[in-house]
C-alpha positions as CSV (number, residue, x, y, z in Angstrom):
1,X,106.3,129.0,80.0
2,X,108.0,129.5,76.7
3,X,109.6,126.5,75.0
4,X,113.4,126.8,75.1
5,X,115.7,126.3,72.2
6,X,118.2,123.4,72.5
7,X,121.7,124.2,73.6
8,X,124.1,124.4,70.7
9,X,127.8,124.4,70.4
10,X,127.6,128.0,69.1
11,X,125.7,129.1,72.2
12,X,128.2,127.3,74.6
13,X,131.2,128.9,72.8
14,X,129.6,132.3,72.8
15,X,128.8,132.2,76.6
16,X,132.2,130.8,77.4
17,X,133.9,133.6,75.5
18,X,131.7,136.5,76.6
19,X,131.0,135.6,80.2
20,X,134.1,133.7,81.3
21,X,136.6,135.2,78.9
22,X,137.5,131.7,77.8
23,X,137.1,130.8,74.2
24,X,136.4,127.2,73.4
25,X,137.3,125.1,70.4
26,X,134.3,124.0,68.3
27,X,134.7,120.3,69.2
28,X,134.9,121.0,72.9
29,X,131.9,123.3,72.8
30,X,130.0,120.6,71.0
31,X,130.8,118.1,73.7
32,X,129.7,120.5,76.4
33,X,126.4,121.2,74.6
34,X,125.8,117.5,74.3
35,X,126.3,117.1,78.0
36,X,124.2,120.2,79.0
37,X,121.2,119.4,76.9
38,X,119.9,116.4,78.9
39,X,120.4,118.2,82.1
40,X,118.4,121.2,80.9
41,X,115.7,118.8,79.7
42,X,115.4,117.3,83.2
43,X,115.2,120.8,84.8
44,X,112.4,121.7,82.4
45,X,110.6,118.6,83.5
46,X,111.0,119.5,87.1
47,X,109.6,123.0,86.4
48,X,106.5,121.4,85.0
49,X,105.6,119.5,88.1
50,X,102.5,120.7,90.0
51,X,104.2,121.8,93.2
52,X,102.5,125.1,93.8
53,X,100.6,123.8,96.9
54,X,103.1,121.3,98.2
55,X,104.8,122.1,101.5
56,X,108.4,121.0,102.2
57,X,108.9,118.1,104.6
58,X,109.8,119.1,108.1
59,X,113.2,117.8,109.2
60,X,113.9,117.4,112.9
61,X,117.4,117.1,114.4
62,X,117.6,115.5,117.9
63,X,118.5,117.9,120.7
64,X,122.2,117.8,121.4
65,X,123.1,116.1,118.1
66,X,126.3,117.3,116.4
67,X,126.9,117.3,112.7
68,X,130.1,115.9,111.2
69,X,130.6,118.6,108.6
């Protein structure tokens, strides 16, 4: 997998303007970039986990049980 570039304020501002039609001030884009970068670093760490042969856990719901949502 290719190493990604860090998120920059310029990137955040460009994506906001192009994709959402919402231009951002430079200081606000910088704050968003600062918040997004740790999240994307954690996602990259998850993608590196050796989960290819791991099966998901089976979850059983008792018969007749009702959910509250």
